[in-house]
C-alpha positions as CSV (number, residue, x, y, z in Angstrom):
1,M,59.4,296.1,47.4
2,Q,62.8,295.8,47.2
3,V,64.1,296.9,50.6
4,I,61.2,294.7,51.9
5,A,62.7,291.3,49.5
6,T,66.1,292.3,50.6
7,Y,65.1,292.1,54.5
8,R,63.7,288.6,53.7
9,T,66.7,287.6,52.0
10,K,68.8,289.0,55.3
11,H,66.3,287.5,57.8
12,F,66.9,284.2,55.6
13,I,70.4,284.0,55.2
14,S,70.4,284.8,59.6
15,T,67.9,282.0,60.0
16,A,70.1,280.0,57.9
17,I,73.8,280.2,59.5
18,L,72.2,280.1,62.7
19,A,70.7,276.6,61.9
20,T,73.9,275.5,60.3
21,L,75.2,276.6,63.7
22,F,73.3,275.0,66.0
23,F,73.4,271.4,63.7
24,I,77.0,271.7,64.0
25,A,76.9,272.3,68.0
26,G,74.5,269.4,68.3
27,E,77.7,267.3,66.6
28,F,79.7,268.3,69.5
29,S,77.5,268.3,72.3
30,D,77.1,265.6,75.3
31,A,74.7,262.9,74.4
32,D,71.7,262.1,77.1
33,P,72.7,259.3,78.7
34,E,68.4,258.1,79.4
35,G,67.4,254.6,77.9
36,R,71.2,254.1,77.7
37,H,72.9,250.9,79.4
38,F,76.1,251.7,80.6
39,N,79.1,248.5,81.6
40,Y,81.1,249.0,84.5
41,L,84.1,247.4,85.5
42,A,84.7,246.0,89.7
43,F,87.3,245.3,91.3
44,H,87.9,244.8,95.6
45,N,88.8,248.6,96.6
46,P,88.5,248.2,100.4
47,P,87.1,249.9,102.4
48,Y,85.6,251.7,99.5
49,D,84.6,249.1,97.6
50,T,84.5,245.7,98.5
51,L,83.7,242.6,96.0
52,I,83.2,238.9,97.6
53,R,83.9,236.3,94.7
54,G,81.0,233.8,95.1
55,P,81.0,229.9,93.5
56,N,81.0,229.4,89.6
57,G,82.6,232.7,89.2
58,T,79.7,234.6,90.3
59,F,80.3,237.9,92.6
60,T,78.6,240.2,95.4
61,T,79.9,244.2,95.4
62,F,78.9,247.2,97.6
63,G,80.4,250.0,98.5
64,A,80.1,254.2,97.7
65,S,81.3,253.6,94.0
66,L,78.2,251.1,93.6
67,E,75.7,253.7,95.8
68,L,77.5,256.6,93.5
69,V,76.7,254.4,89.9
70,K,73.1,254.0,91.4
71,W,72.4,257.4,91.9
72,L,73.5,258.6,88.3
73,S,71.5,255.5,86.8
74,A,68.3,257.2,88.8
75,K,69.1,260.6,88.2
76,F,69.6,260.0,84.3
77,K,67.5,257.3,83.8
78,F,69.7,254.7,82.5
79,T,70.7,250.9,83.2
80,F,73.9,249.7,84.2
81,N,75.5,246.5,84.7
82,V,78.9,245.8,86.9
83,S,81.5,243.1,86.0
84,L,85.3,241.5,87.3
85,V,88.5,242.9,85.8
86,N,90.0,240.4,83.9
87,Q,92.1,238.3,86.8
88,T,94.8,237.1,83.6
89,L,95.2,240.8,83.1
90,I,95.5,241.7,86.9
91,E,98.3,239.2,86.9
92,K,99.7,240.5,84.4
93,Y,99.4,244.3,84.8
94,G,98.1,244.7,88.0
95,T,94.2,245.9,89.1
96,H,94.6,249.3,88.1
97,E,96.5,248.8,84.9
98,A,94.0,246.2,84.2
99,S,91.4,248.2,84.6
100,F,92.4,250.8,82.2
101,Y,93.4,248.0,79.6
102,Q,90.0,246.6,79.5
103,L,88.5,250.2,79.5
104,I,90.6,251.3,76.4
105,N,90.7,248.0,74.5
106,E,87.3,246.7,74.8
107,K,84.2,248.4,73.2
108,N,81.7,247.3,75.4
109,V,83.3,248.8,78.6
110,D,82.6,252.5,79.5
111,G,84.0,253.1,82.9
112,V,85.3,252.0,86.0
113,L,83.9,251.5,89.3
114,C,86.1,253.5,91.9
115,S,88.1,256.7,91.3
116,F,91.3,257.7,90.4
117,Y,94.2,259.8,91.0
118,L,94.8,261.8,88.0
119,T,98.2,261.5,86.4
120,M,99.4,262.9,83.1
121,D,99.7,259.2,81.8
122,R,95.9,258.6,82.6
123,V,94.4,261.9,81.0
124,E,95.6,261.4,78.0
125,R,94.4,258.0,77.7
126,M,91.0,258.4,79.1
127,D,88.5,261.0,79.7
128,F,88.2,261.9,83.4
129,T,85.0,263.7,85.4
130,S,85.2,266.1,88.3
131,H,86.5,264.7,91.3
132,T,83.9,262.6,93.4
133,W,86.5,262.1,96.5
134,S,89.4,264.3,98.2
135,E,91.5,262.8,100.7
136,G,94.7,263.2,102.4
137,F,97.3,260.3,103.3
138,S,98.5,259.1,106.4
139,L,100.8,256.0,107.7
140,I,99.7,252.7,108.8
141,V,102.0,251.1,111.2
142,P,102.3,249.0,113.7
143,R,102.1,249.9,117.5
144,P,105.1,250.2,118.9
145,A,106.3,247.1,121.4
146,E,107.0,247.5,124.9
147,E,110.6,248.1,125.4
148,S,112.1,244.8,127.6
149,R,112.1,245.4,131.7
150,L,115.1,243.0,131.8
151,F,118.0,245.7,132.3
152,A,115.2,248.2,133.9
153,F,117.4,248.0,137.1
154,I,120.2,250.4,135.3
155,G,117.2,253.0,133.8
156,P,117.3,255.1,136.6
157,F,121.3,256.3,136.5
158,Q,122.7,256.8,133.3
159,P,125.8,255.0,131.8
160,T,128.0,258.0,132.7
161,V,127.1,258.1,136.4
162,W,127.0,253.7,136.8
163,M,130.7,254.4,135.3
164,L,131.3,257.1,138.3
165,I,130.1,254.7,140.3
166,C,132.0,252.4,139.2
167,I,135.3,254.2,139.6
168,S,134.6,255.6,142.8
169,L,133.9,252.0,144.6
170,F,136.9,251.1,143.0
171,V,139.1,254.4,144.4
172,F,137.8,254.3,148.0
173,V,138.5,250.3,148.3
174,G,142.1,250.7,147.0
175,M,142.5,253.8,149.7
176,M,140.7,251.5,152.1
177,T,143.6,248.7,151.5
178,L,146.4,250.9,151.1
179,F,145.7,252.6,155.0
180,T,145.3,249.5,156.5
181,W,148.6,248.0,154.7
182,F,150.2,250.9,155.6
183,Y,149.1,250.3,159.7
184,N,149.9,246.5,159.4
185,R,153.5,247.1,158.2
186,Q,154.1,249.7,160.8
187,R,152.9,247.1,163.2
188,W,154.8,244.4,161.7
189,N,157.9,246.3,161.6
190,N,157.5,247.1,164.9
191,L,157.1,243.2,166.0
192,G,160.1,242.6,163.8
193,S,162.4,245.2,165.9
194,A,161.4,243.7,169.2
195,T,161.9,240.5,168.0
196,V,165.8,241.1,166.8
197,E,166.6,242.9,170.3
198,T,164.9,240.0,172.3
199,E,166.1,237.1,170.2
200,S,169.6,235.4,169.6
201,P,170.7,235.9,166.5
202,K,170.3,232.8,163.9
203,N,170.4,234.3,160.2
204,N,168.3,231.4,158.9
205,Q,165.4,231.9,161.6
206,Q,165.3,235.5,161.2
207,N,165.0,234.8,157.0
208,S,161.9,232.3,157.4
209,D,160.3,234.8,159.4
210,G,160.8,237.6,157.2
211,H,159.7,235.1,154.2
212,K,156.7,234.4,156.4
213,R,156.2,238.2,157.6
214,N,156.2,238.9,153.5
215,D,153.2,236.5,153.3
216,S,151.3,237.5,155.5
217,I,151.3,241.0,154.5
218,Q,150.6,239.8,151.0
219,K,148.0,237.2,151.6
220,S,146.2,240.1,154.0
221,V,146.4,243.1,151.3
222,F,144.5,240.8,149.0
223,D,141.9,240.0,152.0
224,N,141.5,243.2,152.9
225,F,140.8,244.2,149.5
226,S,138.2,241.6,148.9
227,S,136.2,241.9,152.5
228,Y,136.7,246.2,151.9
229,M,134.5,245.4,148.2
230,I,132.1,243.8,150.6
231,Y,132.0,246.3,153.3
232,V,131.2,249.1,150.7
233,I,129.0,246.9,148.5
234,N,127.1,246.7,151.9
235,I,126.9,250.2,152.7
236,M,125.3,251.0,148.9
237,T,123.1,248.1,149.4
238,N,121.7,249.3,153.1
239,Q,123.3,246.2,154.6
240,G,125.2,247.5,156.8
241,C,129.0,246.5,158.5
242,Q,131.3,246.7,161.3
243,E,134.1,249.4,160.5
244,A,137.4,247.4,160.7
245,F,139.6,250.3,162.7
246,S,139.0,252.7,164.7
247,R,141.9,255.0,163.4
248,T,140.5,258.3,162.3
249,S,141.8,258.4,159.0
250,F,139.9,255.5,158.5
251,R,136.3,256.8,159.9
252,L,137.0,259.9,157.8
253,L,137.3,257.8,154.8
254,T,133.9,255.7,155.6
255,G,132.1,258.1,156.5
256,V,132.9,260.2,153.5
257,W,131.5,256.9,151.7
258,V,128.8,256.4,153.6
259,L,127.2,260.0,153.3
260,C,127.6,259.7,149.4
261,A,125.9,256.3,149.4
262,M,123.0,257.4,151.2
263,V,122.3,260.2,148.5
264,L,123.1,258.0,145.5
265,V,120.7,254.5,147.4
266,N,118.1,257.2,147.9
267,S,118.3,258.8,144.2
268,Y,118.3,255.1,142.8
269,T,115.7,253.9,145.0
270,G,113.0,257.1,144.4
271,I,113.4,255.7,140.6
272,V,113.5,252.2,140.2
273,T,110.2,251.4,141.4
274,S,109.0,253.5,138.6
275,S,111.6,251.9,136.1
276,L,110.5,248.4,137.0
277,T,106.8,248.7,136.9
278,T,106.3,251.5,134.1
279,P,106.2,249.6,130.8
280,K,108.4,251.9,128.1
281,M,107.5,251.6,124.4
282,K,109.9,251.6,121.4
283,P,110.2,254.5,119.1
284,S,106.8,255.4,117.2
285,I,107.0,255.9,113.4
286,G,104.5,259.2,112.4
287,S,106.2,260.1,109.5
288,L,108.3,259.2,106.0
289,E,111.5,260.1,107.5
290,E,111.0,257.9,110.3
291,L,110.0,255.2,108.9
292,A,113.1,255.6,105.9
293,A,115.3,255.6,109.0
294,S,113.5,252.5,110.7
295,K,115.8,249.6,110.5
296,D,112.8,247.0,112.0
297,I,109.7,248.1,109.9
298,G,109.8,247.9,106.3
299,V,107.4,249.1,103.5
300,L,104.9,248.4,101.5
301,L,104.0,250.1,98.3
302,R,101.4,249.3,95.5
303,H,102.9,250.5,91.9
304,D,99.7,251.2,91.2
305,T,98.8,254.0,93.1
306,S,99.3,257.4,93.1
307,I,101.6,257.3,95.8
308,G,103.2,254.2,95.3
309,E,104.0,255.3,91.9
310,Q,105.5,258.7,93.3
311,I,107.6,256.7,95.5
312,L,109.0,254.7,92.8
313,K,109.6,257.2,90.4
314,A,111.2,259.8,93.0
315,T,115.0,260.6,92.0
316,S,116.0,262.6,95.4
317,G,114.5,263.6,98.6
318,V,112.7,260.5,101.3
319,Y,111.0,259.1,98.7
320,K,114.0,257.8,97.0
321,V,115.1,256.7,100.0
322,L,111.8,254.6,100.5
323,G,111.8,253.0,96.9
324,D,115.1,252.3,96.7
325,Q,114.7,250.5,100.0
326,A,111.5,248.7,98.6
327,R,113.2,247.9,95.5
328,L,115.7,245.7,97.4
329,H,112.9,243.5,98.8
330,P,110.6,243.1,95.5
331,D,107.8,241.1,97.7
332,Q,107.2,244.8,99.2
333,I,106.2,246.0,96.0
334,L,102.3,244.7,95.3
335,G,99.7,244.8,93.1
336,D,97.0,242.9,95.0
337,P,95.2,244.4,98.0
338,F,94.5,240.8,99.3
339,T,98.2,240.7,99.4
340,L,98.8,243.4,100.6
341,A,96.4,243.3,103.7
342,A,98.1,239.9,104.1
343,K,101.7,241.1,104.6
344,L,100.3,244.3,105.8
345,E,98.8,242.6,109.4
346,T,102.3,240.6,110.1
347,G,102.9,243.4,111.7
348,R,106.7,244.0,110.3
349,Y,106.0,246.6,107.3
350,A,104.3,250.3,107.2
351,Y,102.3,251.3,104.0
352,P,101.3,254.7,103.2
353,F,97.6,255.2,101.4
354,L,94.2,257.1,102.4
355,R,93.4,258.0,105.6
356,T,90.0,256.5,105.3
357,F,91.8,253.1,104.4
358,A,94.1,253.6,107.5
359,I,90.7,254.0,109.7
360,A,89.3,251.1,108.1
361,F,92.5,249.0,108.5
362,V,93.3,249.5,112.1
363,G,89.5,249.0,113.1
364,N,89.5,245.8,111.6
365,Q,92.5,244.5,113.2
366,Y,91.0,245.5,116.4
367,K,87.3,244.2,115.8
368,K,89.7,240.4,114.8
369,D,92.3,240.4,117.6
370,G,90.8,242.8,120.3
371,K,93.5,244.7,120.7
372,C,94.8,247.9,118.8
373,R,97.9,246.5,116.9
374,F,98.5,249.0,114.2
375,K,97.7,253.0,114.7
376,G,97.3,255.3,111.9
377,S,99.8,258.4,111.9
378,K,99.0,261.7,111.6
379,P,98.4,263.5,108.2
380,L,101.6,263.0,105.7
381,P,102.8,266.7,104.7
382,I,101.7,265.6,101.2
383,S,98.4,267.4,99.3
384,A,95.5,266.1,99.5
385,G,94.7,263.5,96.5
386,Y,91.6,264.3,94.0
387,Y,89.9,261.1,92.6
388,S,87.9,261.0,89.9
389,W,86.0,258.8,87.3
390,L,87.4,257.5,84.3
391,Y,85.3,256.7,81.0
392,K,86.9,256.0,77.0
393,K,88.5,258.6,75.8
394,N,86.4,261.1,73.7
395,S,83.6,259.9,75.8
396,L,79.5,261.2,74.8
397,Y,79.0,261.0,78.1
398,T,81.6,262.6,80.3
399,K,80.9,265.8,80.7
400,V,76.9,265.5,81.4
401,H,78.2,262.7,84.0
402,S,80.6,265.4,85.4
403,R,78.3,268.2,86.0
404,A,76.2,265.6,88.2
405,L,79.0,264.3,90.2
406,M,80.0,267.8,90.7
407,D,76.5,268.2,92.5
408,L,76.9,264.8,94.5
409,W,79.9,266.0,95.2
410,E,78.7,269.2,97.1
411,S,75.7,267.5,98.2
412,G,78.3,265.9,100.7
413,L,76.5,262.1,100.0
414,M,79.6,260.5,98.6
415,R,81.6,261.4,102.2
416,F,78.4,260.1,103.8
417,W,78.5,256.4,101.9
418,V,82.0,256.3,102.2
419,N,81.9,256.7,106.0
420,T,78.7,254.8,106.6
421,Q,80.3,251.7,105.4
422,P,80.6,248.5,107.2
423,T,83.6,247.8,106.1
424,I,85.2,250.9,108.7
425,P,84.3,249.4,112.0
426,K,84.8,251.7,115.0
427,A,88.2,251.8,117.2
428,D,88.3,254.7,118.6
429,Q,90.9,253.6,121.5
430,C,93.0,253.1,118.8
431,F,93.2,256.5,117.7
432,A,93.3,258.1,120.9
433,D,96.4,259.7,122.5
434,S,98.1,258.1,125.5
435,K,98.3,260.1,128.2
436,P,99.7,259.0,131.5
437,R,96.4,258.5,134.2
438,I,96.2,257.9,137.8
439,S,95.5,254.1,138.7
440,R,95.5,252.6,141.5
441,L,98.2,250.7,142.6
442,V,98.8,246.8,141.7
443,P,101.2,244.4,143.0
444,I,104.6,244.1,141.3
445,Q,104.7,241.2,138.7
446,L,107.3,238.8,137.6
447,S,107.9,240.6,134.7
448,D,109.0,243.6,136.1
449,L,111.7,241.8,138.7
450,T,113.2,239.7,135.7
451,S,116.2,241.5,135.7
452,A,116.8,240.8,139.8
453,F,116.4,236.9,139.2
454,L,118.8,237.2,136.3
455,I,121.5,239.1,138.5
456,L,120.5,235.9,141.3
457,G,121.2,233.9,138.5
458,I,124.3,234.7,136.9
459,G,125.7,235.1,141.0
460,I,124.8,231.6,141.0
461,G,126.5,230.2,138.5
462,L,129.5,232.6,138.7
463,A,130.0,231.1,142.3
464,T,128.7,227.4,141.2
465,L,131.8,228.1,138.4
466,S,134.0,228.9,141.2
467,F,133.4,226.3,143.3
468,V,134.4,223.9,140.5
469,S,137.6,225.6,139.7
470,E,138.9,225.8,143.5
471,L,137.7,221.8,142.9
472,I,140.1,221.5,140.5
473,F,143.3,223.5,141.5
474,F,142.9,221.6,145.1
475,R,143.1,217.7,143.8
476,L,145.8,219.2,141.0
477,N,148.1,220.2,143.8
478,R,147.4,216.9,145.6
479,L,148.7,215.3,142.7
């Protein structure tokens, strides 16, 4: 009997201990959300979540986050309502920090209708679930504009080639002028000797003839130089011209120039058509380093996003360069998504953010303008962002929701909800690789020949200026 009593006592004690443990565990276990009512905050977060304001404080919201809450509500049989983030707090802290402030300080707020990137600051202030979304980053950049074809006629040759052509041109014209001057001087000397032998010696007449001969030689040198310059240019432009002398040395010199000009002209004409008619685009931006080096495109940052915080807090590397550039222009650091989208649409800025946002923005702009004004870069070499839902610190419902959200992520429903949002219009042509394609021949347009008419206009202007100068000089000499 004593043994039985001892056994019963031990069994009772064990049962009491187990009951106590179960009671203690029950105190710290997750609460059942069934029958509960949850209040969530919402804000405009395109393309994942869209919020449209109506009159008298009314609004409509839809998106992947709302579908997620509906899924949780159906699974755990709870009710919920959605309210707006306080606009005064948004203007003071920014959209994200305003929602965090209300979640932490207002008792009737249970969560935020959005997924957030986890930072140490956010983890310390709020509870977080398993990730509901994961995605890489890319740049939204304006598509490079077409370079001006005003000076496209220079394109077939490099600047060094043009410099050597100019040097060669003046060398040949100089040699031709030198040869001609030598021939003419020899002829004038022969004529002068004959005149001295046949005419009576008159010093004044001889001096006068000498001055006239020198003036004639100097004038002929200038005339020969200008005419030979025209001759050389005519050869280069396939206009042709009659040679000035029949001497062998002169023919050899001009023959070499004709042969050289033939090679240069044929090389030039073989490329000039494509230089004039093929559009050449300005360099494209595809990385953070290229964005930092760009003089034309600035960077837009949201101070309340993960990548915005990383860039603004960086102390070295390309992040610091971009952060310094943004701080020089405070209007490029924003917290309002509407303002950011408006500035991004101007085409003067680039914005680093999630890949889905880039696809949606490019598609919306294509739908609006009918052409691809923007493009998304290739994925940036940044670790993919994992985004979780946030609840109040020490919330009784965080763990149970977290386990359910892990099942939701594994099912692929969240990605399906995001990809089927009406705020992500398709614009495949804006993301296709631009490869050269063979197309039918089209007439050369006026824009292709702008450089030719520019040269014509400059020539007419210089000729007019020269004519006016000669007229003024002539009238001054008559006074």
